[in-house]
BADRENDREN-231226 format. One line per 3 residues: for each residue x, y, z of N, C-alpha, C. Coordinates in steps of 0.001 Angstrom, whole numbers, plus 500000, padded with zeros to 6 digits. Layout:
<nodes>
X/Y/Z/X/Y/Z/X/Y/Z | ...;
</nodes>
This chain:
<nodes>
471043/491185/499942/472176/490910/499580/473274/492018/499178 | 472743/493222/499030/473399/494413/498976/474162/494428/500242 | 473506/494495/501399/473953/494678/502852/475077/493799/503337;
474910/492547/502643/475918/491452/503147/477322/491741/502372 | 477190/492398/501074/478255/492619/500286/478883/493814/501046 | 478283/494749/501514/478586/496087/502028/479305/495543/503282;
479106/494612/504080/479287/494152/505193/480696/493392/505081 | 480730/492609/503868/481863/491939/503464/483201/492710/503530 | 482873/493953/502318/483685/494810/502016/484274/495688/503179;
483557/496034/504165/483756/496512/505347/484841/495811/506241 | 484591/494541/506501/485389/493719/506926/486665/493490/506462 | 486669/493289/505275/487780/493323/504312/488869/494560/504556;
487979/495826/504385/488960/497162/504385/489527/497058/505803 | 488642/496819/507064/489115/497094/508289/490276/495778/508526 | 490410/494613/507842/491267/493742/508112/492650/494187/507474;
492523/494830/505928/493562/495422/505586/494013/496473/506202 | 493272/497402/506945/493852/498506/508011/494612/497969/508844 | 494206/496857/509629/494927/496270/510629/496291/495778/510203;
496286/494989/508931/497625/494384/508679/498506/495684/508233 | 498239/496407/507402/498827/497847/507148/499193/498483/508308 | 498401/498665/509100/498710/499300/510360/499778/498753/511224;
499737/497521/511213/500950/496575/511954/502328/497033/511479 | 502040/497256/510035/503489/497320/509130/503902/498728/509492 | 503195/499829/509174/503410/501287/509027/503164/501965/510594;
502467/501405/511514/501952/502043/512555/503333/502264/513555 | 504445/501446/513544/505578/501894/514370/506325/502719/513960 | 506139/503219/512610/506942/504351/512305/507156/505625/513254;
505868/505900/513726/505815/507014/514630/506213/506856/515947 | 506481/505693/516260/507079/505314/517704/508543/504827/517721 | 509076/504773/516789/510447/504067/516701/511276/504762/517858;
511232/505873/518065/512270/506299/519178/511708/505697/520460 | 510442/505541/520611/510045/504934/521971/510335/503605/522200 | 510360/502735/520826/510662/501369/520767/512292/501409/521069;
512909/502101/520483/514408/502208/520823/514650/502354/522128 | 514155/503314/522848/514468/503574/524350/513749/502240/525086 | 512841/501780/524795/512153/500727/525668/513197/499399/525647;
513653/499072/524273/514353/497755/524016/516030/498253/524170 | 516190/499434/524444/517670/500029/524921/518447/499650/523521 | 517984/499976/522315/518836/499921/520953/518910/501203/520576;
519448/501387/519370/519844/502671/518827/518414/502792/517736 | 518092/504191/517311/516915/504237/516437/517134/503779/515398 | 518382/503462/514673/518559/502831/513400/518450/501297/513613;
518615/500749/514644/518520/499353/514809/516916/499207/515201 | 516213/500082/515689/514844/499893/515819/514269/499994/514516 | 514920/500846/513661/514357/500792/512223/514269/499376/511545;
514899/498317/512120/514735/496851/511274/513486/496544/511717 | 512724/497090/512634/511308/496640/512694/510375/497096/511621 | 510784/498081/510674/510166/498584/509653/510900/497980/508352;
512127/497995/508121/512745/497617/506942/512676/496045/506870 | 512947/495112/507788/512828/493902/507526/511250/493227/507267 | 510395/494221/507936/508990/493764/507547/508854/493919/506105;
509391/495126/505580/509087/495489/504181/509790/494386/503395 | 511103/493999/503669/511701/492917/502889/511161/491800/502927 | 510282/491430/503984/509687/490129/503950/508406/490312/503029;
507922/491428/502891/506550/491397/501971/507321/491409/500656 | 508398/491857/500269/508916/492069/499045/509299/490488/498522 | 509735/489679/499352/510084/488387/499110/508986/487358/499060;
507858/487694/500025/506744/486636/499951/505764/487320/498948 | 505685/488740/498326/504418/488955/497426/504216/487859/496415 | 505236/487572/495636/504774/486494/494536/504615/485241/494930;
505141/484920/496076/505155/483383/496217/504074/482896/497192 | 504058/483619/498423/502966/483046/499297/501525/483104/498817 | 501208/484068/498183/499786/484087/497545/499444/482914/496643;
500620/482725/496027/500446/481556/494892/500335/480209/495785 | 501204/480068/496792/500985/478788/497597/499615/478571/498307 | 499052/479646/498749/497870/479453/499467/496675/479853/498504;
496714/479978/497081/495748/480374/496378/494798/479237/496024 | 495036/477735/496193/494157/476684/496147/493412/476497/497561 | 493364/477229/498406/492736/476941/499730/491527/477819/500133;
490596/477431/500701/489432/478016/501098/489811/479643/501631 | 489347/480448/501260/490000/481756/501454/489577/482379/502758 | 488437/481870/503130/487977/482413/504606/489067/481721/505629;
489229/480626/505469/490201/479935/506471/491591/480312/506224 | 492052/480544/505227/493290/481395/504851/493495/482542/505625 | 492455/483539/505363/492448/484781/506055/492371/484929/507584;
491527/483784/508063/491540/483674/509446/493028/483227/509905 | 493653/482340/509512/495036/481890/509681/496009/483114/509746 | 495784/484014/508855/496760/485076/508539/496404/485937/509823;
495493/486077/510184/494882/487090/511010/495469/486592/512398 | 495115/485196/512547/495580/484582/513850/497117/484864/514154 | 497807/484667/513131/499250/484850/512979/499803/486324/513551;
499044/487192/512947/499347/488508/513164/498767/489090/514643 | 497691/488479/515247/497227/488601/516859/498376/488051/517617 | 498767/486889/517327/500067/486287/518079/501325/487073/518129;
501488/487442/516875/502870/488589/516707/502584/489703/517447 | 501295/490374/517444/501038/491397/518116/501239/491220/519685 | 500607/490219/519940/500587/489975/521579/502035/489757/522091;
502723/489303/521513/504141/488749/521920/505019/490339/521791 | 504800/491052/520904/505361/492381/520759/504995/493325/521923 | 503597/493047/522675/503449/493957/523727/504052/493456/525061;
504357/492401/525257/504901/491733/526414/506266/491510/526496 | 506935/491386/525279/508428/490953/525291/509262/492175/525733 | 510376/492159/526418/511325/493020/526601/512401/492719/525688;
512566/491507/524771/513671/491296/524139/513576/491706/522692 | 514645/492532/522100/514404/493049/520845/514448/492266/519748 | 515139/491167/519976/515227/490010/518806/513983/489212/518913;
513384/489132/520046/512186/488413/519945/511111/489208/519330 | 510933/490679/519702/510053/491483/519062/510358/491508/517461 | 511331/491461/516993/511746/491586/515462/511282/490354/514768;
511501/489260/515620/511015/487866/514898/509335/487804/514864 | 508766/488490/516047/507386/488485/515962/506693/489451/515101 | 507624/490349/514396/506968/491050/513253/507459/490497/511913;
508538/489714/511875/508947/489407/510466/508041/488371/510092 | 507816/487339/511042/507069/486157/510770/505612/486701/509963 | 504930/487268/510921/503534/487710/510026/503979/488309/508713;
505074/489040/508736/505124/490047/507572/505052/489086/506246 | 505457/487960/506405/505750/486789/505315/503992/486518/504784 | 503176/486795/505775/501902/486415/505424/500997/487563/505233;
501593/488868/505046/500831/490118/504704/500475/489990/503232 | 501051/489618/502302/500798/489499/500744/499537/488816/500684 | 499516/487557/501536/498439/486606/501518/497157/487207/501731;
496948/487959/502810/495796/488627/503130/495457/489648/502316 | 496274/490571/501973/495984/491652/501200/495542/491095/499939 | 496078/490251/499042/496043/489961/497919/494554/489214/497875;
494307/488344/498873/493052/487546/498928/491769/488705/499219 | 492174/489757/500004/491133/490553/500159/490737/491329/499268 | 491693/491709/498382/491389/492550/497020/490828/491495/495863;
491149/490239/495939/490502/489083/494943/489129/488944/495552 | 488743/488793/496636/487479/488531/497240/486320/489861/496789 | 487168/491035/497227/486192/492353/496824/485865/492035/495423;
486849/491743/494551/486455/491908/493030/485541/490832/492672 | 485742/489729/493390/484589/488630/493048/483480/488949/493549 | 483245/489563/494530/481951/489804/495080/480790/490456/494381;
481302/491286/493020/480269/491875/492277/480709/491492/490853 | 480051/492336/489942/480175/492197/488528/481459/492621/488300 | 481942/491980/486985/483359/492625/486563/483408/493950/486322;
482409/494497/485740/482486/496092/485570/482394/496975/486792 | 481697/496408/488018/481685/497108/489215/482842/496619/490157 | 483891/495751/489676/484823/495086/490518/485787/496553/491086;
486246/497378/490100/486935/498459/490557/486506/499386/491836 | 485153/499501/491861/484377/500261/492952/484559/499552/494139 | 484689/498119/494002/484454/497235/495372/485925/497202/495781;
486876/497183/494828/488260/497042/495345/488873/498339/495867 | 488201/499533/495562/488541/500862/495896/488093/501068/497326 | 486941/500394/497742/486574/500299/499267/487639/499681/499898;
488162/498602/499630/489175/497957/500424/490295/498648/500446 | 490603/499363/499431/491968/500141/499337/491686/501531/500505 | 490831/501881/500926/490411/502704/501797/491156/502289/503030;
491086/501093/503423/491907/500346/504320/493477/500503/504338 | 493732/500288/502935/495157/500351/502742/495801/501741/503065 | 495006/502815/502350/495550/504226/502665/495547/504533/504299;
494482/504134/504996/494051/504430/506361/495315/503795/507324 | 495388/502508/506805/496591/501830/507502/498012/502439/507325 | 498454/503101/506062/499791/503475/505698/499662/504899/506596;
498709/505802/506539/498954/507093/506832/497934/507668/508075 | 496948/507088/508398/495936/507550/509613/496625/506569/510765 | 497074/505356/510727/497302/504645/511846/498601/505066/512517;
499462/505852/511802/500786/506354/512352/500525/507245/513200 | 499608/508337/513109/499173/509235/514313/498449/508863/515419 | 497606/507753/515047/496789/507237/515861/497630/506258/517070;
498518/505399/516413/499262/504959/517447/500224/505783/518142 | 500663/506841/517340/501649/507721/518262/500984/508503/519318 | 499618/508817/518867/499021/509457/519914/498764/508599/521217;
498231/507396/521012/497972/506605/521940/499200/506267/523042 | 500319/506068/522339/501736/505896/522906/501891/507015/523961 | 501860/507895/523383/502257/509169/524154/501390/509857/525291;
500234/509300/524927/498900/509754/526052/498712/508808/526951 | 499307/507536/526875/499029/506476/527679/500265/505627/527961 | 500641/504827/527045/501739/504032/527338/502268/503291/525824;
503496/502805/525929/504033/502113/524607/503214/500677/524396 | 502733/500228/525353/502123/498857/525558/500660/499142/525253 | 500164/500093/525461/498569/500376/524985/498678/500690/523487;
499824/501437/523077/499749/501705/521840/499958/500639/520953 | 500782/499497/521312/501218/498191/520609/499929/497502/520584 | 499183/497642/521591/497939/497001/521816/496986/497370/520901;
496885/498446/520157/495959/498866/519319/496033/497982/518110 | 497365/497491/517666/497508/496694/516584/496792/495409/516974 | 496923/494733/518127/496361/493355/518179/494617/493852/518383;
494209/494858/518863/492820/494785/519070/492297/494935/517389 | 492885/495680/516699/491865/495702/515346/492093/494266/514726 | 493122/493707/514870/493243/492427/514158/492506/491286/514897;
492199/491441/516191/491266/490481/516963/489874/490590/516516 | 489521/491962/516336/488173/492485/515992/487873/491817/514800 | 488823/491813/513780/488684/491587/512292/488532/489848/512283;
489312/489443/513126/489232/487819/513081/488008/487359/513588 | 487376/488111/514577/486243/487525/515110/484953/488034/513913 | 485150/489206/513483/484022/489422/512302/484026/488611/511031;
485418/488159/510732/485639/487282/509802/485105/485784/509997 | 485130/485431/511221/484695/484127/511554/483149/484094/511876 | 482533/485129/512216/480958/485172/512431/480307/485714/511072;
481012/486505/510270/480100/487076/509028/480614/486861/507715 | 481729/486461/507636/482122/486173/506344/481912/484656/505928 | 481193/484421/504905/480864/482862/504558/482073/482120/504003;
481917/480811/504178/483072/479977/503468/483281/480542/502058 | 484422/480281/501773/484882/480641/500192/485723/479877/499549 | 485421/478452/499412/486189/477589/498633/486429/478102/497301;
487765/477898/496897/488073/478266/495367/487194/477457/494392 | 486550/478157/493481/485701/477250/492404/486542/476730/491439 | 487574/477434/490889/488424/476840/490129/489996/476795/490522;
490140/475690/490603/491605/475485/491213/492718/475354/490179 | 493230/476636/489958/494435/476652/488907/495516/475872/489529 | 496210/475059/488744/497715/474763/489190/498648/475597/489260;
499775/475454/490219/500748/476622/490244/501367/476938/488771 | 501552/475917/488096/502128/476200/486796/501236/477033/485866 | 499947/476825/485964/499131/477793/485279/498996/479107/485641;
499506/479472/486950/499302/480791/487363/500855/481364/487204 | 501516/480323/486994/502943/481089/486749/503352/481417/485507 | 502352/480943/484527/502461/481210/483178/502223/482727/482930;
501552/483399/483765/501266/484687/483474/502617/485546/483521 | 503835/484987/483977/504932/485441/483919/505641/485306/482541 | 505165/484670/481896/505733/484460/480283/504851/485306/479464;
503996/486250/479749/503319/486940/478772/503906/488431/478854 | 504059/489111/477681/504425/490424/477487/503760/491569/478360 | 502198/491165/478374/501434/492183/478914/501603/492362/480341;
502152/491085/481159/502178/491114/482496/503351/491880/482654 | 504403/491870/482083/505874/492569/482186/505760/494116/481982 | 504939/494267/480874/504778/495711/480773/503958/496441/481690;
503030/495533/482495/502121/496145/483447/503075/496091/484846 | 503841/495255/485038/504773/495391/486153/505665/496497/486055 | 506207/496790/485091/507132/497746/484919/506307/499043/485060;
505124/499081/484392/504432/500508/484317/504088/500791/485937 | 503594/499652/486553/503199/500047/488108/504766/500322/488771 | 505663/499682/488592/507039/500008/489145/507330/501473/489055;
507288/501878/487927/507659/503253/487739/506641/504213/488334 | 505400/503793/488110/504324/504880/488520/504279/504932/490139 | 504707/503694/490852/504712/503817/492404/505816/504597/492795;
507115/504171/492046/508141/504883/492450/508179/506348/492375 | 507601/506740/491253/507357/508166/491114/506422/509063/492182 | 505544/508090/492695/504582/508878/493677/505222/508607/495010;
505499/507564/495524/505617/507092/496944/507312/507181/497004 | 508229/507120/495983/509543/507369/496299/509618/508817/496651 | 509004/509634/495770/509059/511120/496310/508285/511453/497586;
507331/510790/497700/506492/511098/498946/507260/510715/500252 | 508186/509769/500087/508868/509113/501291/509756/510357/501707 | 510077/511521/501141/510847/512566/501433/510225/513821/501361;
508845/513623/501566/508023/515024/501403/508127/515675/502813 | 508454/515034/504003/508599/515822/505058/509936/516773/505030 | 511043/516009/504486/512390/516975/504269/511984/518072/503339;
511249/517755/502262/511050/518651/501332/510507/520080/501671 | 509271/519528/502604/508551/520584/503227/509238/521587/504219 | 510327/520941/505017/511288/521464/505791/512245/522324/505152;
512921/521826/504144/513970/522525/503534/513759/523355/502493 | 512761/523101/501713/512377/523933/500382/511179/524899/500963 | 510043/524511/501544/508836/525412/501798/509438/526020/503229;
510072/525398/504028/510572/525808/505330/509420/526053/506100 | 508576/525002/506375/507199/525077/507143/508171/524501/508503 | 507075/524845/509488/507538/524356/510821/507173/522746/511074;
507653/522388/512120/507443/520829/512164/505915/520474/512407 | 505111/521222/513357/503976/520962/513421/502992/521209/512234 | 503294/522114/511215/502576/522382/510151/503053/520966/508984;
504341/520610/509127/504685/519459/508147/503720/518327/508519 | 503505/517960/510119/502668/516934/510421/501326/517113/509885 | 500685/518201/509897/499309/518699/509683/499465/518412/507844;
500112/518660/507234/500305/518375/505782/500351/517038/505470 | 501057/516196/506221/501113/514715/505921/499655/514005/506429 | 499192/514613/507392/497673/514108/507735/496942/514382/506655;
497038/515761/506104/496057/516265/505023/496045/515402/503771 | 497543/514993/503505/497808/513909/502471/497194/512578/502660 | 497306/512099/503779/496457/510780/504137/495114/510906/503852;
494453/511915/504480/493097/511860/504282/492554/512141/502670 | 493402/512952/502178/493308/513226/500777/493329/511977/499927 | 494325/511142/500278/494427/509647/499862/493170/508965/499753;
492491/508880/500821/491338/508256/501118/490127/508498/500134 | 490034/510031/500089/489257/510538/498974/489677/509995/497483 | 490524/509936/497087/491227/509409/496045/490910/507944/495625;
490827/507281/496779/490313/505777/496563/488940/505723/496027 | 488142/506721/496764/486693/506710/496171/486643/507003/494796 | 487244/508240/494329/487188/508908/492950/487613/507475/492067;
488864/506803/492376/489420/505870/491541/488544/504775/491181 | 487709/504354/492277/486495/503535/491998/485820/503875/490790 | 485416/504978/490680/484521/505317/489644/485207/505615/488400;
486493/506145/488429/487254/506206/487105/487600/504973/486548 | 487878/504091/487386/488489/502638/486689/487111/501873/486311 | 486102/502339/486894/484751/501518/486335/484290/502148/484934;
484385/503442/484848/483818/503951/483620/484642/504342/482423 | 486007/504724/482757/487088/504836/481758/488259/504380/482405 | 488482/503024/482343/489910/502628/482970/491076/502978/482071;
490849/502590/480736/492260/502629/479934/492746/504339/480031 | 491483/505119/479766/491884/506781/479655/492396/507075/480880 | 491837/506617/482052/492381/507103/483418/493631/506776/483634;
494204/505419/483400/495302/504923/483658/496373/505689/482702 | 496103/505814/481383/496871/506784/480289/497388/508195/480794 | 496248/508464/481388/496284/510143/481795/497109/510289/482919;
496857/509341/483748/497583/509665/485064/499114/510035/485277 | 500032/509543/484416/501353/510124/484408/501426/511262/483872 | 500730/511902/483099/500821/513099/482390/500102/514116/483473;
499214/513868/484232/498496/514615/485216/499670/514921/486241 | 500074/513703/486716/501161/513783/487734/502235/514489/487552 | 502653/514682/486151/503945/515346/485667/503714/516557/485773;
502495/517042/485312/502191/518600/485209/502087/518805/486670 | 501561/518300/487590/501588/518581/489107/502758/518914/489648 | 503706/517793/489390/505217/517917/490016/505971/519223/489305;
505652/519479/488061/506125/520743/487496/505673/521927/488058 | 504545/522150/488219/503720/523225/488910/504531/523455/490520 | 504245/522010/491083/504934/522366/492631/506522/522760/492611;
507265/522547/491502/508594/522745/491508/508737/524351/491740 | 507950/525122/490888/507856/526567/491021/507174/527264/491823 | 506388/526547/492566/505459/527131/493786/505902/526536/494920;
506970/525907/495264/507364/525009/496309/507715/526103/497509 | 507889/527205/497310/508591/528093/498324/507237/528923/499012 | 506123/528863/498396/504926/529232/498952/504182/528360/499837;
503861/528816/501011/503158/527707/501770/501718/527488/501371 | 500766/528548/501235/499418/528301/500669/499317/527274/499484 | 500186/527671/498272/500257/526723/497054/500685/525687/497404;
501661/525387/498230/502264/523911/498384/501086/523187/499168 | 500277/523749/499990/499156/523137/500837/498356/522646/499847 | 497812/523322/498755/497077/523043/497842/497413/521898/496788;
498818/521905/496575/499557/520982/495748/499433/519736/496649 | 499733/519523/497865/499741/518451/498716/498297/517674/498946 | 497247/518694/498888/495927/517912/498683/495649/517333/497516;
495973/517947/496448/495877/517274/495068/496603/516032/495063 | 497760/516165/495391/498837/515026/495470/498255/513952/496292 | 497662/514069/497293/497019/512942/498004/496075/512286/497274;
495059/513177/496648/494021/512627/495890/494580/511710/494835 | 495497/512359/494092/496114/511515/493005/496800/510341/493475 | 497663/510217/494638/498110/509218/495387/497254/508032/495400;
496032/508360/496147/494910/507524/496235/494491/506853/494866 | 494530/507510/494020/493908/506888/492722/495161/506202/492023 | 496349/506494/492281/497530/505676/491847/497401/504310/492392;
497050/504254/493661/497086/503026/494339/496201/502043/493632 | 495044/502545/493441/493997/501660/492705/494364/501157/491113 | 495094/502231/490542/495118/502083/489534/496457/500858/489178;
497539/500782/490104/498490/499887/490166/497994/498769/490295 | 497013/498378/491077/496334/497030/491549/495539/496553/490238 | 494803/497566/489531/494013/497219/488385/495068/496804/487215;
496042/497700/486987/496728/497514/485990/497531/496083/485684 | 498088/495486/487126/498469/494048/487179/497392/493051/486937 | 496205/493469/487676/495244/492318/487718/494659/492110/486449;
494304/493413/485665/493668/493188/484445/494713/492521/483399 | 495935/492453/483802/496826/491781/482590/496826/490194/483076 | 496269/489629/484202/496240/488345/484402/494892/487960/485290;
493672/488254/484687/492559/488095/485514/492016/486725/486085 | 492852/485813/485241/492319/484136/485676/493315/483906/486887 | 494026/484482/487236/495023/483983/488456/495117/485179/489506;
493945/485617/490029/493763/486846/490830/494661/486976/491988 | 494825/485816/492890/495571/485976/493922/497072/486076/493691 | 497630/485242/492665/499041/485437/492127/499338/486879/491839;
498171/487407/490939/498511/488518/490135/498630/489905/491458 | 497698/489582/492430/497641/490499/493348/498944/490629/494286 | 499348/489487/494368/500674/489102/495001/501920/489900/494203;
501810/489663/492767/503103/490301/492137/502794/491799/492140 | 501590/492325/492070/501177/493867/492353/501989/494185/493463 | 501649/493673/494617/502305/494085/495934/503968/494007/495898;
504496/493096/495184/505827/493240/495006/506418/494241/494163 | 505485/494439/493136/505791/495603/492351/505868/496871/492866 | 504822/497282/493341/504931/498577/494263/505800/498754/495359;
506157/497643/496202/507225/497782/497007/508651/497958/496344 | 508811/497170/495320/510171/497265/494647/510132/498664/494148 | 508990/499291/493596/509014/500612/492833/509332/501678/493945;
508641/501492/495176/508973/502386/496241/510452/502411/496675 | 511048/501177/496729/512387/501148/497020/513321/501619/495956 | 513078/501667/494730/513910/502176/493647/513819/503586/493695;
512436/504158/493877/512262/505623/493726/512890/506427/494817 | 512829/505506/496049/513408/506482/497352/515025/506293/497211 | 515578/505120/496704/517166/505090/496420/517566/506178/495537;
516907/506376/494311/517130/507463/493235/516989/508730/493984 | 516004/509129/494632/515708/510263/495329/516870/510454/496313 | 517319/509709/497228/518360/509926/498065/519609/510274/497500;
520060/509802/496304/521209/510039/495632/521188/511372/495071 | 519891/511713/494553/519701/513283/494071/519798/514138/495159 | 519395/513985/496403/519398/514924/497490/520858/515139/497641;
521610/513922/497797/522907/513825/498083/523827/514717/497201 | 523609/514699/495910/524335/515224/495009/523998/516633/494337 | 522680/516806/494443/521975/518056/494020/521324/519045/494720;
520604/518314/495815/519805/519045/496678/518291/518710/496852 | 517837/519090/497829/516202/518323/498090/515080/518869/496916 | 515478/520295/496400/514468/520811/495652/514156/519879/494451;
515389/519196/493970/515303/518652/492549/514531/517297/492540 | 514224/516852/493528/513576/515386/493743/512306/515191/493131 | 511793/516458/492666/510406/516291/491842/510918/515716/490424;
512204/515944/490058/512474/515648/488519/512648/514167/488639 | 513031/513541/489614/512883/512139/489839/511675/511671/489281 | 510723/512070/490119/509365/511696/490012/508913/511957/488342;
509259/513148/487747/508791/513260/486503/509528/512313/485554 | 510808/511948/485777/511552/510824/484970/510733/509462/484923 | 510577/509064/486284/509804/507900/486479/508695/507845/485757;
507772/508860/485920/506567/509000/485355/506475/509010/483912 | 507289/509396/483143/507718/509489/481662/508023/507878/481366 | 508626/507096/482108/508987/505949/481807/507752/504935/482008;
506887/505299/483149/505778/504619/483262/504622/504868/482244 | 504637/506254/481575/503768/506373/480467/504224/505643/479404 | 505505/505391/478937/505880/504618/477820/505467/503066/477996;
505437/502569/479092/504990/501329/479468/503529/501101/479079 | 502952/502078/479727/501331/501995/479522/501140/502202/477925 | 501510/502945/477399/501410/503275/476147/501548/501976/475112;
502779/501498/475412/503198/500247/474911/502238/499104/474864 | 501817/498884/476169/500774/497926/476729/499537/498247/475771 | 498927/499529/475753/497711/499813/475075/497866/499579/473625;
499121/499704/472994/499150/499665/471596/499498/498169/471103 | 500102/497407/472022/500446/495943/471590/499389/495256/471911 | 498524/495293/473043/497463/494444/473545/496402/495025/473503;
495740/495387/472508/494410/496345/472443/493391/495482/472858 | 493532/494307/472378/492166/493347/472698/492148/492938/474117 | 493447/492949/474798/493309/492481/476090/493202/493520/477324;
493243/494706/476625/492919/495917/477587/491521/496466/477659;
</nodes>
């Protein structure tokens, strides 16, 4: 039984890696894609921005629509759509076709990820659920940060088509593994769409959404400009910046493992303390950012905390609506994407107005707002938490 659960979680983690890698993997090869399709780099950026926009739109809607169907069948459908989109991207020479081949699967992205998280949580006891979810989150972190250098390396070592084929290969292998090794998973208790939407009428849900929005904006809004910060403030070389980004990614994976234990043993305390710990880290970072060694240590710590935050965000929204897991996970995905968008927008304004060094104060402000939302939820909904 234990081996079958471990296999299930492994397949889900690889599946999530494949989905997230399809989203973020093109970041490292945008110049290559621009040259191949004979478009500007900014236009090639639509392959990333429109993908993210589709996720934000589909986050609260698509998981809800598919929540009443057999989860195995739905995951196979989504993987098949991604495989088809991946294969079209390999062979097309038309940029519009490539864009469509990415945007259509993007609408199904929240369906797979939300179901993977729900299935992982349901495969174990309620107390052990955070540990199971944290294992799937390793795929999220790997897809976001490890996939980028891997695809870039394959593209520049072999060819663009082979790099794009990596997306398809991962999704094909996950499709086969899901088909062969994951059992049928019909929904035991089919909630009506209306019953699931009712979670949006509850104050605990909105406090959780706001807390996650601010928390994710504080971490990934600032992280989006980390390369800029390291270049301007710490004055690192391009190669060293790449190394630091990779260190952050590996530390992120470590953070997922730690998060599973924290959210199993002391969930409320862990969530409440996280904004304070991050604020302290940002404050220290501000004063030591000009020194390379101290900055490297901070990035390692930041990466671990970032991995923990990803799990905290999912737990915080999910625990507010445990009876509608697929819809809640969809709301979680929209919340974190919106938080990242807001965070990056504010940071961009601060850079333009005041300079790169001060972006850490944006993180601290958003963390303070997240802390207020978390404390309010803890005090108002004591029995619910």
